[in-house]
N, C-alpha and C positions, 0 to 999 in steps of 0.2 A: 381710713379705717379704722386707724383707731382713734382716729377723733369722734368718730361714730361708736366706738364700742366692740367693734370686732377687729381687735389687734390681732395679725395672721401669726406673730411671734409668740402670743399666747396659746396657739394651739400647739405649738411644739415644747412649750414648757419655759420661756423665756419674757422674765417678768419684771422690768423697768423697776427700779427701787427710785421712787419721786417724797418720801416720806417729807413732809414741809416744805415742799416746793411746790411751785406750779403745778396745776395739770396739765397746762401746755409742755412742761418738762418731761410729758410719758413720752414722747420723741427721742429723747436723749440717750436714753439707753441703746437705742436701735439705729440712729440714722445721721445723730450727731444733735448741737442745740435747733431749737425749733429756730434759729436767725439762719444757721446754715441752709437748713431744709427751704427755708423759704428763699434766701439768695439762687438757691440749686432752683427750684420753681418758678422766681421771678424770670431766670436766664431762659428756663425753659419753654416758657410761654412765646417769649420772644423769639427764638429760633421756629418753634411751632406755627406761631404766625407767618414767618417768612418763605414756611416751606409750604403753608394755605396759599400766600398769594402767587408763588412761582407752580403748585401743583399744573399739572397738564390735564388731571380729568377730574370731573367734578366726585369721584369717590375718593382720590388722593387728597381732596379740596377737605373734603370730610370727614376722613380721615385725620388730617391735620387741626383740623377747628377742635373736632372732639378728644384729643391729646390736649389739644393748649385748653379747651374748657376744665378737663381734671386738672392739669397744672395750675390753672386759676385758683379751681376750688382749694386742692391741695395747698397752696399758699393762702389762701382767706384762713385756712382753718390754724396752721400755726401761729397767725395773730402777729407776725412781724412785719411792725412797723414801718421798719427801713430796707425790708425786699423790698415791700408796696412802693417804696419812693424810687428807689432802684428801678423797678419796674416804669413806673412814670417818666425817670429821667430816659431810661432806656428810648423809650415811646419819642419821646420829648425829640430827643438828636436824632434820631430814623426820621420824622416827618419833617424836623427840618432838612434834611442831604436830602428825600425823596419828595419833597412837595408836590401833593397831587390831593384831589377829590378823596380818593379812598384813604392816604395817608391821613388828612384831617381827621375823616370818619372814625379811624381806627385808633386814634390821639384820644378825640373826647371820649371815645368806649371805654378806653383805659385808664385814662384819669377819673371816668365816672365811678369804674373798677374800683380805683385807688383812695376815692374818697369813701364809698363805702365800705371798702375793707379796713379804713384805717377808724371808721366810727363803731364798726361792729368786731371791730378785733378783742379776744378774749383774754388779752395782753390786761395788765392792769391800767386803769384809768390813764389817760397824757397826760395830766396834771400832775399824778404822782411821779409817771416817769420824766419828764420833763425837770422836777422840782428833784429829782433826785438827782439828774446828770447836771442840773446846775451845781448840786452840792458840791458831788465829785470835783466837777473841775474847779472851784472854790479853792477846795483841800487841796488838786493835787497841783493848780497853775502857778502858787508861789516858788516850786521846785524845779519847773522846768528849765529855768536859765542855769541852775547848778553843774550841769552838763552838757550844755546846750548841744553841743558838736556830736556827743557819742554816746550821751546818755547813761543809765546806771547799769546797762544791760539787760539780757534776754529773761523776762520772767523776774525781775527784780519788784516790780509794782506791788505785787501781792504781798513782800514781805516788807516793804518800807510803808506802803500804805497807813497802817496803824501806827506808826509814828508822824505821820502826818495827817491824820486824822486830828490824834494828841493837839500836836501844834495850832491846829485851825479852832478846834476847844477852846484851846488859851488864849485865842485871837477875839471870842465870843462868836464865831462860826460851827454851829454843832445843829442837828436836826436826829432826832431818837427815830424817826420812822426810817432811816438809812444806818443803821449800826450792826448791818450783818457784815458775814465777810466779804470781803470786797476785790475781787481778783483779776478786775480790771477797770481800766478808767473812762471806756465808751466813748473814746477819742485817741483816735490810733496818735494824732502828734503829741498830745500831751502823755500818754502809754509809753512813748518813745523816749 
């Protein structure tokens, strides 16, 4: 509803602040980061699909498939590529475990959805996203072994990153496109 300009929270006076941020972040103030919402929808699509497959009646199957369709639509508008990849991996694991004609058909459908979702994602261009991740990882990777067993502690990444960025710039690694606030490495292993 937020994506379509019909934000139900606006009806009660809640207006998320997105000044200077991507329009995708409008969901941030109400349900969390779009990637969190996307992950929830990816898991929910799988659950609704499983319910549809096991439904005892046609009406229950239609209801579950309708829910899966709404959840897939919500996943699509979050623009979360990671959640789409998670859905595809879950579908692949399920198809391998439950190999059948129906499982293969579902897998093909979900993979097609995933390709389309990534292609039309309202997020920044995929090339920019990949370049940003590679830049972050090149800045952070040299510091990954400083305290390899314990890390530096929870929440320290955001505090240390400006220093690491200056060190990377001194080594000739700089990219003006990614000079904003950086609070996550977008790689849990490096961030930890």
